[in-house]
LUMMI-308070 format. One line per 3 residues: number of its first residue (from 0); their letters; for each residue x, y, z of N, C-alpha, C, O. Coordinates in steps of 0.2 Angstrom, whole numbers, plus 5000, padded with zeros to 4 digits. Layout:
NUM> A> X:Y:Z:X:Y:Z:X:Y:Z:X:Y:Z  ...
// end
This chain:
0> MKL> 5004:4994:5000:5000:5000:5000:5004:5006:5000:5010:5006:5003  5002:5011:4996:5006:5018:4996:5001:5023:4997:4996:5023:4995  5004:5028:5001:5000:5034:5002:5005:5040:5000:5010:5041:5002
3> HLF> 5002:5044:4995:5005:5050:4992:5003:5056:4996:4997:5057:4997  5007:5060:4998:5005:5065:5003:5011:5070:5003:5016:5070:5001  5009:5076:5006:5014:5080:5009:5012:5081:5016:5006:5081:5018
6> ERS> 5017:5082:5021:5017:5082:5028:5012:5087:5031:5008:5085:5036  5011:5093:5028:5006:5097:5031:4999:5096:5029:4995:5100:5032  4998:5092:5025:4991:5091:5023:4987:5087:5028:4988:5082:5031
9> GNA> 4981:5091:5030:4977:5088:5035:4973:5082:5032:4971:5077:5036  4971:5082:5026:4967:5077:5023:4972:5070:5023:4969:5065:5024  4978:5071:5021:4983:5066:5021:4984:5063:5028:4984:5057:5030
12> YKL> 4984:5068:5033:4984:5066:5040:4978:5061:5042:4979:5057:5046  4972:5062:5040:4967:5058:5041:4968:5051:5040:4967:5046:5043  4971:5050:5034:4973:5043:5032:4979:5040:5036:4979:5034:5037
15> RLL> 4984:5044:5037:4989:5042:5041:4987:5040:5048:4989:5035:5051  4982:5044:5051:4979:5042:5057:4976:5035:5057:4977:5030:5061  4971:5034:5052:4967:5028:5051:4972:5022:5050:4971:5017:5053
18> LSM> 4977:5023:5045:4981:5018:5044:4985:5016:5050:4986:5010:5052  4987:5020:5055:4991:5019:5061:4986:5015:5066:4988:5011:5069  4980:5018:5066:4975:5015:5071:4973:5008:5069:4971:5003:5073
21> LNL> 4973:5006:5062:4972:5000:5060:4978:4995:5060:4978:4989:5058  4984:4998:5061:4990:4995:5062:4992:4992:5055:4994:4986:5054  4991:4996:5050:4992:4994:5043:4999:4997:5040:5000:5003:5041
24> PYD> 5003:4993:5038:5010:4995:5035:5008:4999:5028:5004:4996:5024  5012:5004:5026:5011:5007:5020:5018:5011:5019:5022:5012:5023  5019:5012:5012:5024:5016:5010:5022:5024:5009:5017:5025:5006
27> KVL> 5026:5028:5012:5025:5035:5010:5028:5038:5004:5034:5036:5003  5024:5041:5000:5027:5044:4994:5026:5052:4995:5021:5055:4994  5032:5055:4998:5032:5062:4999:5032:5067:4993:5036:5066:4989
30> LDP> 5028:5071:4993:5027:5076:4987:5029:5083:4989:5027:5085:4995  5031:5087:4985:5032:5094:4987:5028:5099:4982:5030:5099:4976  5023:5102:4985:5019:5106:4980:5022:5112:4978:5021:5114:4972
33> AKG> 5027:5114:4981:5031:5120:4979:5035:5119:4973:5037:5123:4969  5037:5112:4972:5041:5111:4966:5036:5108:4960:5039:5106:4955  5029:5109:4961:5025:5107:4956:5024:5100:4955:5021:5097:4950
36> ELK> 5026:5096:4960:5025:5089:4960:5018:5086:4960:5016:5081:4957  5013:5090:4962:5006:5088:4962:5003:5089:4955:4998:5087:4954  5006:5093:4951:5004:5094:4944:5008:5091:4939:5007:5092:4933
39> SAA> 5012:5086:4941:5016:5082:4936:5012:5078:4932:5007:5076:4935  5014:5076:4926:5010:5071:4922:5009:5064:4926:5003:5062:4926  5014:5062:4929:5014:5056:4933:5009:5056:4938:5005:5051:4939
42> FLK> 5009:5061:4942:5004:5062:4948:4997:5063:4945:4992:5060:4948  4996:5067:4940:4989:5068:4938:4986:5062:4935:4980:5061:4934  4990:5057:4933:4987:5050:4931:4984:5047:4937:4979:5043:4936
45> LNP> 4987:5048:4943:4984:5045:4949:4978:5049:4951:4973:5046:4953  4979:5056:4951:4973:5060:4953:4973:5066:4949:4977:5071:4949  4968:5066:4944:4967:5072:4940:4965:5078:4943:4966:5083:4940
48> RGQ> 4964:5078:4950:4963:5084:4953:4969:5087:4956:4969:5093:4958  4975:5084:4955:4981:5086:4957:4982:5088:4965:4984:5093:4967  4979:5084:4969:4978:5085:4976:4980:5079:4980:4980:5073:4977
51> VPV> 4983:5080:4986:4984:5074:4990:4978:5074:4996:4975:5079:4997  4977:5068:4998:4981:5062:4998:4978:5057:4992:4973:5058:4989  4983:5053:4990:4981:5047:4985:4983:5041:4989:4989:5040:4991
54> LED> 4979:5036:4989:4980:5030:4992:4980:5024:4986:4975:5024:4983  4985:5020:4986:4986:5015:4981:4986:5008:4985:4990:5008:4990  4982:5004:4983:4982:4997:4987:4981:4992:4981:4975:4991:4979
57> GGE> 4986:4989:4979:4986:4984:4974:4984:4988:4967:4988:4993:4966  4979:4986:4964:4977:4990:4958:4972:4995:4959:4970:4999:4955  4970:4996:4965:4965:5001:4967:4968:5008:4969:4974:5008:4972
60> VFW> 4965:5014:4966:4968:5020:4968:4962:5025:4970:4957:5025:4967  4963:5028:4976:4958:5032:4979:4961:5039:4980:4966:5040:4983  4958:5044:4977:4961:5051:4977:4957:5056:4980:4957:5062:4979
63> EST> 4954:5054:4985:4950:5058:4990:4950:5055:4997:4949:5049:4997  4951:5059:5002:4952:5056:5009:4945:5053:5011:4946:5047:5014  4939:5055:5010:4933:5052:5012:4933:5045:5009:4932:5040:5012
66> GAM> 4934:5045:5002:4933:5038:4999:4938:5033:5001:4937:5027:5002  4944:5036:5002:4950:5031:5005:4949:5029:5012:4950:5023:5013  4946:5033:5016:4944:5031:5023:4939:5026:5023:4939:5021:5027
69> VYL> 4934:5027:5019:4928:5022:5018:4931:5015:5016:4930:5010:5019  4936:5015:5011:4939:5009:5008:4943:5006:5014:4942:5000:5015  4947:5009:5017:4951:5006:5023:4947:5004:5028:4948:4998:5031
72> ARK> 4942:5008:5030:4937:5005:5036:4934:4999:5034:4933:4995:5038  4931:4999:5028:4927:4993:5027:4931:4987:5025:4930:4981:5027  4937:4988:5022:4941:4982:5020:4945:4979:5026:4946:4973:5027
75> FGG> 4948:4984:5031:4952:4982:5036:4949:4983:5043:4952:4980:5048  4944:4987:5044:4941:4988:5050:4935:4985:5052:4932:4985:5058  4931:4982:5047:4925:4978:5048:4920:4983:5051:4920:4989:5049
78> ETW> 4916:4981:5055:4910:4985:5058:4913:4990:5063:4909:4995:5065  4919:4989:5065:4921:4994:5071:4921:5001:5068:4919:5005:5072  4924:5002:5063:4925:5009:5060:4920:5012:5056:4919:5018:5056
81> LPS> 4916:5008:5053:4911:5010:5048:4906:5004:5048:4907:4999:5044  4900:5005:5051:4895:5000:5051:4892:4999:5044:4892:5003:5040  4889:4993:5043:4886:4992:5037:4878:4993:5037:4875:4993:5032
84> DAA> 4875:4993:5043:4868:4994:5044:4866:5001:5042:4870:5006:5042  4860:5002:5039:4858:5008:5036:4859:5014:5040:4861:5019:5039  4856:5013:5046:4856:5019:5051:4862:5021:5053:4864:5026:5054
87> GLA> 4866:5016:5055:4873:5017:5058:4878:5020:5052:4881:5025:5054  4877:5017:5046:4881:5020:5041:4879:5027:5040:4884:5032:5038  4873:5029:5040:4870:5036:5038:4873:5040:5044:4875:5046:5042
90> QVM> 4873:5038:5050:4875:5042:5056:4883:5044:5055:4885:5050:5056  4887:5039:5053:4894:5041:5051:4895:5045:5045:4899:5050:5046  4891:5044:5040:4892:5048:5034:4890:5055:5035:4892:5059:5031
93> QWM> 4885:5056:5039:4883:5063:5040:4888:5067:5043:4889:5073:5041  4892:5064:5047:4898:5068:5050:4904:5068:5046:4908:5072:5046  4904:5063:5041:4909:5063:5036:4908:5069:5031:4913:5073:5029
96> AFA> 4902:5070:5030:4900:5076:5026:4901:5083:5029:4903:5088:5026  4900:5083:5036:4902:5089:5040:4909:5090:5039:4911:5096:5039  4913:5085:5039:4920:5087:5039:4922:5090:5032:4927:5094:5031
99> QNE> 4918:5088:5027:4919:5091:5020:4916:5098:5019:4916:5100:5013  4912:5100:5024:4908:5106:5023:4911:5111:5028:4915:5115:5027  4907:5111:5034:4909:5116:5039:4916:5116:5041:4919:5121:5042
102> VLF> 4919:5110:5042:4926:5110:5044:4931:5112:5039:4935:5116:5040  4930:5110:5033:4934:5111:5027:4933:5119:5025:4938:5122:5025  4927:5121:5024:4926:5128:5021:4927:5133:5027:4928:5139:5025
105> GLQ> 4927:5131:5033:4928:5136:5039:4935:5135:5042:4940:5139:5040  4936:5130:5045:4942:5129:5049:4948:5128:5044:4954:5131:5046  4948:5124:5039:4954:5123:5035:4955:5129:5031:4961:5131:5030
108> WAR> 4950:5132:5028:4951:5137:5023:4954:5143:5027:4958:5147:5025  4952:5145:5033:4955:5150:5038:4962:5148:5039:4966:5153:5038  4964:5142:5040:4971:5140:5042:4975:5141:5035:4980:5143:5035
111> AVV> 4972:5139:5029:4976:5140:5023:4977:5147:5021:4982:5148:5019  4973:5152:5023:4974:5159:5022:4979:5161:5026:4984:5165:5024  4979:5159:5032:4984:5162:5037:4991:5159:5035:4996:5162:5036
114> LKL> 4991:5153:5033:4998:5150:5031:5000:5151:5024:5005:5149:5021  4996:5156:5020:4997:5158:5014:4997:5153:5008:5001:5153:5004  4992:5148:5010:4991:5142:5005:4986:5144:5000:4985:5140:4995
117> RGG> 4982:5149:5002:4976:5150:4997:4974:5158:4999:4976:5160:5004  4970:5161:4995:4968:5167:4996:4961:5167:4999:4958:5161:5000  4958:5172:5000:4951:5173:5002:4950:5177:5008:4955:5180:5011
120> DVE> 4944:5177:5010:4942:5182:5016:4942:5177:5023:4938:5173:5024  4948:5178:5026:4949:5174:5032:4944:5175:5037:4942:5170:5041  4941:5181:5038:4936:5182:5043:4929:5178:5041:4926:5176:5045
123> EYR> 4928:5178:5034:4922:5174:5032:4923:5167:5034:4918:5164:5036  4929:5164:5032:4930:5157:5034:4930:5156:5041:4928:5151:5044  4933:5161:5045:4933:5160:5053:4925:5159:5055:4924:5156:5060
126> GYG> 4921:5163:5052:4914:5163:5054:4911:5156:5053:4907:5154:5057  4912:5153:5047:4910:5147:5045:4913:5142:5050:4909:5137:5052  4919:5143:5052:4922:5138:5056:4919:5138:5063:4918:5133:5066
129> RAG> 4918:5144:5066:4915:5145:5072:4908:5142:5072:4906:5139:5077  4904:5143:5067:4898:5140:5066:4898:5132:5067:4894:5129:5070  4903:5129:5063:4904:5122:5064:4906:5120:5071:4904:5115:5073
132> LAI> 4911:5124:5074:4913:5122:5081:4907:5122:5086:4906:5118:5090  4902:5127:5084:4896:5127:5089:4892:5121:5088:4889:5119:5093  4891:5119:5082:4888:5112:5081:4891:5107:5084:4888:5103:5088
135> LEQ> 4898:5106:5083:4901:5101:5087:4901:5101:5094:4900:5096:5098  4901:5108:5097:4901:5108:5104:4894:5106:5107:4894:5103:5112  4889:5108:5104:4882:5106:5106:4882:5098:5106:4879:5095:5110
138> HLA> 4884:5095:5100:4884:5088:5100:4888:5084:5105:4886:5080:5108  4894:5087:5105:4899:5083:5110:4898:5085:5117:4901:5081:5121  4894:5090:5119:4892:5091:5126:4888:5085:5128:4888:5084:5134
141> KNA> 4885:5081:5124:4880:5076:5126:4883:5069:5123:4880:5064:5125  4888:5069:5119:4890:5063:5116:4898:5063:5117:4901:5068:5115  4901:5057:5118:4908:5057:5118:4911:5056:5111:4917:5059:5110
144> WLA> 4908:5054:5107:4910:5053:5100:4905:5056:5095:4899:5057:5097  4907:5056:5089:4902:5059:5084:4896:5055:5082:4891:5057:5081  4897:5048:5082:4892:5044:5079:4892:5037:5083:4898:5035:5085
147> LNR> 4887:5035:5085:4886:5028:5087:4889:5027:5094:4890:5021:5096  4890:5032:5098:4893:5031:5105:4900:5028:5105:4901:5025:5110  4903:5028:5099:4910:5025:5099:4914:5028:5094:4912:5032:5090
150> TTI> 4920:5027:5093:4925:5030:5088:4923:5027:5082:4923:5020:5081  4923:5031:5077:4922:5029:5070:4926:5033:5065:4930:5038:5068  4926:5032:5059:4930:5036:5054:4927:5043:5054:4931:5048:5052
153> ADI> 4921:5044:5057:4919:5051:5057:4923:5055:5062:4925:5061:5060  4925:5052:5067:4930:5056:5072:4936:5057:5069:4939:5063:5069  4939:5053:5065:4946:5053:5062:4945:5059:5056:4950:5062:5055
156> ANY> 4940:5059:5053:4939:5063:5047:4938:5071:5050:4941:5075:5046  4935:5072:5055:4934:5079:5058:4940:5081:5062:4942:5087:5063  4944:5076:5065:4949:5078:5070:4954:5083:5067:4956:5088:5071
159> PYV> 4958:5081:5062:4964:5085:5060:4962:5093:5059:4966:5097:5063  4957:5095:5056:4956:5102:5055:4953:5105:5061:4954:5111:5062  4949:5101:5065:4947:5104:5071:4953:5105:5076:4953:5111:5079
162> SLA> 4957:5101:5076:4963:5101:5081:4968:5107:5079:4971:5110:5083  4968:5108:5072:4972:5113:5069:4969:5120:5069:4972:5125:5066  4963:5121:5071:4959:5127:5071:4963:5133:5073:4963:5138:5070
165> PEG> 4967:5132:5079:4971:5138:5081:4976:5141:5076:4978:5147:5076  4978:5137:5071:4983:5139:5066:4979:5144:5061:4982:5147:5057  4972:5143:5061:4968:5148:5057:4966:5154:5061:4962:5158:5059
168> GIA> 4968:5155:5067:4966:5160:5071:4960:5159:5075:4956:5164:5077  4958:5153:5076:4951:5151:5079:4953:5147:5085:4955:5141:5085  4952:5150:5091:4954:5147:5098:4948:5142:5099:4943:5142:5098
171> LEP> 4951:5136:5102:4946:5131:5104:4944:5131:5111:4939:5128:5113  4947:5136:5115:4945:5136:5122:4938:5138:5123:4935:5136:5128  4934:5142:5119:4927:5143:5120:4923:5137:5119:4917:5137:5120
174> YPA> 4926:5131:5117:4922:5125:5115:4925:5119:5120:4929:5115:5117  4923:5119:5126:4926:5114:5130:4925:5107:5129:4929:5102:5130  4919:5106:5126:4917:5099:5124:4921:5097:5118:4923:5091:5117
177> VLA> 4922:5101:5114:4927:5100:5108:4934:5098:5110:4937:5094:5108  4936:5102:5115:4943:5101:5117:4944:5094:5121:4949:5091:5120  4939:5093:5124:4939:5086:5128:4939:5080:5122:4942:5075:5123
180> WVS> 4935:5081:5117:4935:5076:5112:4941:5076:5108:4944:5070:5107  4945:5082:5107:4951:5081:5104:4956:5077:5108:4960:5073:5106  4956:5078:5115:4960:5074:5120:4958:5067:5119:4963:5063:5120
183> RVQ> 4952:5065:5119:4950:5058:5118:4953:5055:5112:4955:5049:5112  4952:5059:5106:4955:5056:5100:4963:5055:5101:4965:5050:5099  4966:5060:5104:4973:5059:5105:4975:5054:5109:4981:5051:5109
186> ALP> 4971:5051:5113:4972:5046:5118:4971:5039:5115:4972:5034:5118  4968:5039:5109:4966:5032:5106:4973:5028:5104:4978:5031:5102  4972:5022:5104:4978:5018:5102:4980:5019:5095:4975:5019:5091
189> GWI> 4986:5020:5093:4988:5021:5087:4988:5028:5085:4990:5030:5079  4986:5033:5089:4986:5040:5087:4993:5042:5086:4998:5040:5089  4994:5046:5081:5001:5049:5079:5000:5056:5078:4995:5059:5076
192> KRV> 5006:5060:5079:5006:5067:5078:5006:5068:5070:5008:5064:5066  5004:5074:5068:5003:5076:5061:5010:5076:5058:5011:5072:5053  5015:5079:5061:5022:5078:5058:5027:5077:5064:5033:5076:5062
// end
């Protein structure tokens, strides 16, 4: 198995976390976006979007973190990380969608502007991010995990950019239930630092 990434990518970190928690060996293929490696012809054959992460497993190629996480969870994690029953699957997937909406367009984009990885209105993104954190706070004040009262890929999908929110100028201290959840994720077996 190969994971194409660059170290600062939160989406690649999601896969690194899940691979570690599943105790799966893989080879890292480190790319440098500053050198144009994400736009090379060879990489664009793997991912026409020119983004990381890309996961290769045998002949399968997954070029989006959500799809790759679903693949890993179902193939190697069984019911533990992603249930197959309709209601359980839907609960997990609604939080996966949250990670690709409020968390991405708020917390990640604010971080990306601060780190000069993208342009845009940082205050607008911070507003989206705080709205997302308010939803998380309300949910996590009553629940230890995002779905099914246990750890699932929904937690892994949301964790990176939530935990990195301060890099975008969004403090987590006003959200004590979110901070407690971040600590719970960091206490999971197999948790690894981003870099």
